[in-house]
C-alpha positions in Angstrom: 111.0 -37.4 1.0 107.8 -36.7 3.0 104.5 -37.3 1.3 102.4 -34.1 0.7 99.8 -33.5 3.4 96.1 -33.6 2.4 94.2 -30.5 2.7 90.6 -30.4 3.3 88.7 -27.7 1.4 85.1 -27.1 2.5 83.0 -26.2 -0.5 80.1 -24.8 1.6 80.3 -22.8 4.7 78.8 -24.1 8.0 75.6 -22.4 8.7 75.7 -19.9 11.6 72.6 -19.7 13.7 70.7 -16.5 13.3 68.9 -14.9 16.2 66.7 -12.2 14.9 66.0 -9.4 17.3 62.5 -8.2 17.8 61.6 -5.0 16.1 58.8 -2.5 16.2 57.7 0.0 13.6 55.5 0.7 10.7 56.7 -2.3 8.7 56.7 -4.8 11.6 53.0 -3.8 12.0 52.3 -4.3 8.4 53.9 -7.7 8.5 51.8 -8.8 11.5 48.7 -7.5 9.7 49.6 -9.6 6.7 50.2 -12.6 9.0 46.8 -12.3 10.7 45.0 -11.8 7.2 46.5 -14.7 5.5 46.3 -17.1 8.3 42.8 -16.1 9.1 42.0 -16.9 5.6 43.8 -20.1 5.5 42.7 -21.6 8.7 39.2 -20.2 8.5 38.2 -20.8 4.8 37.6 -24.6 5.2 35.1 -24.0 7.8 32.9 -22.0 5.8 29.6 -23.4 4.6 27.7 -22.9 1.3 24.4 -24.6 0.5 24.8 -27.2 3.0 28.4 -28.2 2.1 32.1 -26.8 2.6 32.3 -23.6 0.4 35.9 -24.2 -0.7 36.6 -27.9 -1.4 38.8 -29.7 -3.8 37.1 -33.0 -3.8 39.5 -35.3 -5.7 37.4 -38.5 -5.0 34.3 -37.0 -6.9 36.4 -35.0 -9.2 34.6 -31.7 -8.3 36.0 -28.5 -7.2 33.8 -26.3 -5.2 34.5 -22.6 -5.0 31.4 -21.2 -3.1 28.7 -21.2 -5.8 31.0 -22.2 -8.5 31.5 -25.9 -9.4 34.5 -26.9 -11.5 35.2 -30.3 -13.0 38.2 -31.8 -14.6 37.1 -30.4 -17.9 37.6 -26.9 -16.5 41.2 -27.4 -16.0 41.8 -24.3 -18.1 40.5 -22.1 -15.4 43.2 -23.4 -13.1 45.8 -22.8 -15.7 44.5 -19.4 -16.1 44.6 -18.6 -12.5 48.2 -19.8 -12.2 49.1 -17.3 -15.1 47.2 -14.6 -13.5 49.2 -15.2 -10.3 52.5 -15.4 -12.2 51.9 -12.0 -13.9 50.6 -10.5 -10.6 53.9 -11.5 -9.1 55.9 -10.1 -11.9 54.0 -6.8 -11.8 54.6 -6.5 -7.9 58.2 -7.5 -8.3 58.9 -4.9 -11.1 57.4 -2.1 -8.9 58.5 -2.9 -5.4 61.0 -5.9 -5.5 60.5 -8.8 -3.1 57.6 -7.4 -0.9 55.8 -10.7 -1.5 58.6 -12.5 0.1 58.8 -10.1 3.0 55.3 -9.8 3.8 53.0 -12.6 2.6 55.1 -15.5 1.5 54.1 -18.7 3.6 57.7 -19.2 4.6 58.1 -15.6 5.8 54.6 -15.8 7.6 55.3 -19.1 9.4 58.9 -18.3 10.3 57.6 -14.9 11.8 55.1 -17.0 13.7 57.5 -19.5 14.9 59.9 -16.8 16.1 57.2 -15.2 18.1 56.5 -18.5 19.8 60.3 -18.9 20.4 60.6 -15.3 21.9 57.6 -16.0 24.2 59.1 -19.1 25.6 62.9 -18.6 25.5 63.0 -14.7 25.8 64.7 -12.0 23.7 67.6 -12.3 21.5 70.3 -12.2 24.2 68.4 -14.7 26.3 68.1 -17.0 23.4 71.8 -16.8 22.8 72.7 -17.5 26.4 70.2 -20.4 26.5 71.9 -22.1 23.5 75.3 -21.7 24.9 74.7 -22.9 28.3 74.8 -26.7 29.3 71.5 -28.8 29.5 69.6 -28.0 32.6 66.0 -28.5 33.8 65.1 -25.0 32.8 66.7 -25.4 29.2 65.0 -28.9 28.7 61.7 -27.4 29.8 62.0 -24.3 27.6 63.2 -26.1 24.5 60.5 -28.9 25.0 57.7 -26.4 25.3 59.0 -24.5 22.3 59.2 -27.6 20.0 55.7 -28.9 21.4 54.1 -25.5 20.5 55.8 -25.6 17.1 54.5 -29.3 16.3 51.1 -28.2 17.4 50.9 -25.2 15.0 52.5 -27.4 12.3 50.2 -30.5 12.6 47.1 -28.0 12.8 48.5 -26.4 9.6 48.8 -29.9 8.1 45.3 -30.7 9.2 43.9 -27.6 7.7 45.7 -28.2 4.3 44.1 -31.6 4.0 40.8 -30.1 5.0 40.7 -28.4 1.6 40.7 -31.8 -0.2 38.6 -33.8 2.4 35.7 -32.2 4.1 37.2 -30.6 7.2 34.4 -31.7 9.5 34.5 -35.3 8.3 38.4 -35.2 8.7 38.1 -33.9 12.3 35.7 -36.6 13.1 37.9 -39.3 11.6 40.8 -38.1 13.7 38.8 -37.9 16.8 37.7 -41.4 16.4 41.1 -42.8 15.2 39.6 -43.9 11.7 41.5 -41.5 9.5 42.6 -43.0 6.1 46.0 -43.6 5.3 46.4 -40.9 2.5 44.8 -38.3 4.8 47.1 -39.2 7.7 50.2 -39.3 5.4 49.5 -35.7 4.1 48.6 -34.3 7.3 51.9 -35.5 8.8 54.0 -34.6 5.7 52.6 -31.1 5.5 52.9 -30.6 9.2 56.4 -31.8 9.4 57.4 -29.7 6.3 55.9 -26.6 8.2 58.0 -27.6 11.2 61.1 -28.2 9.4 61.0 -25.0 7.2 59.8 -22.6 9.7 61.4 -24.0 12.9 64.8 -25.2 11.6 65.7 -24.2 8.1 64.3 -20.7 8.1 66.6 -18.5 6.0 68.0 -21.4 4.4 64.9 -22.0 2.4 65.0 -18.3 1.2 68.8 -18.5 0.3 69.1 -21.9 -1.3 65.7 -23.5 -2.0 63.5 -20.9 -3.3 63.9 -20.3 -7.0 62.4 -16.8 -6.9 65.5 -15.6 -5.1 67.5 -16.5 -8.1 65.6 -15.1 -10.9 64.2 -12.1 -9.3 66.9 -10.0 -10.7 65.5 -10.5 -14.1 62.5 -8.5 -13.2 64.5 -5.7 -11.3 65.5 -2.5 -13.1 66.9 0.8 -11.6 63.4 2.1 -10.8 62.4 -0.9 -8.9 61.7 -0.1 -5.1 64.1 -2.0 -2.9 65.5 -1.8 0.6 68.5 0.5 0.4 71.1 2.1 2.5 71.9 5.7 1.7 75.7 5.4 1.6 76.1 9.1 0.8 74.4 10.1 4.0 75.6 7.2 6.2 79.3 7.1 5.5 81.9 7.3 7.0 80.4 5.6 10.1 80.9 6.9 13.5 80.5 5.5 16.9 78.8 7.0 20.0 78.7 10.5 20.6 80.0 12.7 17.8 80.5 16.4 17.0 80.1 18.2 13.7 84.0 18.4 13.4 84.3 14.6 13.2 82.8 14.6 9.7 81.1 11.4 10.1 78.0 10.2 8.4 74.7 9.5 10.3 75.4 5.7 10.5 76.6 4.9 14.1 77.5 1.4 13.3 75.2 -0.1 15.8 74.6 -3.2 13.8 71.0 -3.1 14.7 70.0 -3.6 11.0 72.0 -6.7 11.0 70.6 -8.1 14.4 66.9 -7.8 13.2 67.4 -9.1 9.7 65.8 -12.7 9.3 68.5 -13.8 6.8 71.5 -12.3 8.6 72.8 -9.9 6.0 74.2 -6.6 6.3 72.1 -4.2 4.0 74.8 -1.7 4.1 76.8 -3.8 1.7 74.2 -3.2 -1.0 71.4 -5.3 -2.5 71.9 -8.9 -1.9 69.8 -11.8 -3.4 69.3 -13.0 0.3 67.3 -9.8 1.1 63.7 -10.6 1.2 62.4 -7.0 1.3 60.9 -7.3 4.8 62.1 -3.9 5.8 63.0 -5.0 9.4 66.2 -3.0 9.0 64.3 0.0 8.1 62.2 -0.1 11.2 65.4 -0.7 13.4 67.4 2.0 11.8 64.5 4.5 12.1 64.2 4.0 15.8 68.1 4.3 16.2 68.0 7.6 14.2 65.1 8.8 16.4 67.2 8.2 19.4 70.2 10.1 18.2 68.2 12.9 16.9 68.9 12.3 13.2 66.1 12.0 10.4 64.7 8.7 9.5 65.3 7.1 6.2 69.1 6.1 6.3 67.7 2.7 5.4 64.4 3.0 3.4 62.6 1.8 0.4 64.1 3.5 -2.6 65.3 2.9 -6.2 68.9 3.0 -7.5 68.0 5.9 -9.6 66.5 7.7 -6.7 69.7 7.3 -4.7 72.0 8.2 -7.5 70.0 11.3 -8.7 68.7 12.5 -5.3 65.0 12.0 -6.2 62.2 12.6 -3.8 59.0 10.7 -3.4 57.4 12.5 -6.3 59.9 11.7 -8.9 59.9 8.0 -7.8 56.2 7.8 -8.2 56.4 9.2 -11.7 58.6 6.4 -12.8 56.1 3.8 -11.7 54.3 4.2 -15.1 57.4 3.0 -17.0 57.1 0.5 -20.0 57.7 -2.7 -18.1 55.1 -1.9 -15.5 52.6 -0.9 -18.1 53.1 -4.1 -20.2 52.7 -6.2 -17.0 49.6 -4.2 -16.0 48.0 -4.6 -19.4 48.7 -8.4 -19.7 47.3 -8.9 -16.2 44.2 -6.7 -16.8 43.5 -8.7 -20.1 43.9 -12.2 -18.4 41.7 -11.2 -15.5 39.1 -9.8 -17.9 39.2 -12.9 -20.1 38.9 -15.2 -17.1 36.0 -13.2 -15.6 34.2 -13.0 -18.8 34.6 -16.7 -19.6 33.3 -17.7 -16.1 30.4 -15.4 -16.4 29.5 -16.7 -19.9 30.0 -20.4 -18.9 27.2 -22.6 -19.6 26.4 -24.9 -16.7 26.1 -27.9 -18.7 28.6 -30.2 -20.5 27.9 -32.9 -23.0 30.0 -35.6 -24.4 28.7 -37.9 -27.2 30.2 -41.3 -27.5 29.0 -43.6 -30.4 28.6 -47.3 -29.6 31.5 -49.0 -31.2 29.9 -52.4 -30.9 27.0 -51.3 -33.2 28.1 -49.7 -36.6 24.5 -49.2 -37.6 21.7 -51.5 -38.3 18.4 -51.7 -39.9 15.4 -51.4 -37.5 12.0 -53.1 -37.6 10.5 -50.1 -39.3 13.0 -49.9 -42.0 15.0 -47.0 -40.7 18.6 -47.2 -39.8 19.5 -47.1 -36.2 22.6 -46.0 -34.3 23.3 -46.2 -30.5 25.1 -43.5 -28.6 25.9 -42.8 -25.0 25.4 -39.1 -23.9 27.6 -38.1 -21.0 25.6 -35.3 -19.4 27.2 -33.0 -16.7 25.1 -30.5 -14.7 27.8 -28.2 -13.4 25.3 -26.1 -11.3 24.0 -26.9 -7.9 20.4 -27.0 -8.6 18.7 -30.1 -10.2 17.5 -29.9 -13.7 15.6 -31.5 -16.3 16.8 -31.5 -20.0 15.3 -32.3 -23.4 17.3 -34.2 -25.9 16.9 -33.5 -29.5 18.8 -34.7 -32.7 19.0 -33.1 -36.2 21.0 -33.2 -39.4 19.3 -36.1 -41.3 15.8 -36.8 -42.8 13.7 -38.3 -40.2 16.2 -38.4 -37.5 14.7 -38.9 -34.0 15.4 -40.2 -30.6 13.5 -43.4 -30.0 14.0 -43.4 -26.2 12.6 -40.9 -23.7 13.8 -37.5 -24.7 13.7 -35.8 -21.2 16.4 -36.6 -18.6 16.6 -35.4 -15.0 20.0 -34.6 -13.3 20.7 -33.8 -9.6 22.7 -30.6 -9.0 26.6 -30.8 -9.5 26.2 -34.5 -10.9 26.9 -36.4 -14.1 24.9 -39.1 -15.9 25.6 -41.4 -18.8 22.3 -41.7 -20.9 22.1 -44.5 -23.6 20.2 -43.0 -26.7 19.0 -44.9 -29.8 18.8 -42.6 -32.9 16.8 -43.7 -36.2 17.0 -41.9 -39.5 16.1 -42.5 -43.1 19.3 -43.7 -44.7 18.2 -45.4 -47.9 20.6 -44.9 -50.7 23.1 -42.8 -48.7 25.6 -45.4 -47.1 28.6 -44.2 -45.2 29.2 -41.6 -42.5 26.9 -38.7 -41.9 26.9 -35.7 -39.6 24.1 -35.3 -37.0 23.9 -33.1 -34.0 22.5 -33.5 -30.5 21.0 -30.6 -28.8 20.5 -30.8 -25.0 18.2 -27.9 -23.5 17.3 -27.2 -19.9 13.6 -27.2 -19.6 13.6 -24.4 -16.9 16.0 -22.2 -18.9 16.2 -22.6 -22.6 19.4 -20.3 -22.6 21.2 -23.4 -21.1 21.6 -25.5 -24.2 24.6 -27.4 -25.7 24.9 -28.6 -29.3 27.4 -31.7 -30.1 28.0 -33.1 -33.4 28.4 -36.9 -33.9 28.7 -39.5 -36.8 25.8 -41.5 -37.9 26.7 -44.7 -39.8 24.4 -46.0 -42.6 25.6 -49.6 -43.6 26.1 -50.6 -47.1 
């Protein structure tokens, strides 16, 4: 009896290379506008100066985060958390209204893939030329083109890594270190890591990141409803599909099955099969289909931004706009508005002074030479503004409480200082712990004042 033959079952389909065709149109122009805007901001922001320093700098070494005139410290982590929540709700709102437009127009993966594709087309040629080049054997021309393409990709990727690190290490200092070959190991690691991540994601993986690695593609459907704008194919108008020249008697739809919508898609899907999680909402298929409809004398919009309700009920633009103000969108808008208002108000009312009081554990309280009880503290003062300031220290809460040492302290701008303070008070007949309060007030602006409580120990 013959042994059963083993069968190999592939759990994952092999990746098919995608060669997106270049497309022109309104949405392609918008994508390039987003690319220019985002990259000018990303590459240009580290070079901006403010008060003699880098305007945007997340200085991990000194634990200070500079945002133009605003200086944030680790104690201000709540603002970072608030910013992340605002971004999340902003994404929820945009998704509920217009689907994955963030993915299609402003996501870094989309932006860098578009940039790398432009480099590829500039060196290797149009879609058909790239397909032929990949299928032909290795020649001097192929080696030259492939080498030039990857060299350009690596140059862009490494500059991207350098710029990224420039947000954490002063970019001019970092450039000087690289020029003199004195860059530190951590800076070098992150420049190379972020650079090669950009090179791999935008140059090699491309649509695989959107399909399999990005979590947003998986949970986006939870934010969609039948009034969310998505890229759709008008099946009622397009089917049945025809080919080439047709007559009215043929009774075919407007779709001529040219497959242009598939050829321009960066993820390689056929939008005519309905909404798919791989669709990033870039509308490249909309531009391609509109150009074909213009050539065959048919109205644009066979593939367009629309909603499921609009297609099912034949709604026009006016009805679609009316459905924007639905409960889900209103809730997201209200929550987002409240969060932004709360963060803005908090930053506007933020006192540019922080005070921490730490009692000396080695001295639980002692009787001084004048008969009063003395406790020792350390005041950690933090001037969060960029201007140098002088502060007056005061204490209250117990009879005769006073600061023995100098009660005026000077701090440089955006600096911190530990100040030892001795406090004496009348403590006769009142052993145990008592509450006192330190008040630190800026001499040039009495409105800048912080009050912190502490414990005063009277020995038995």
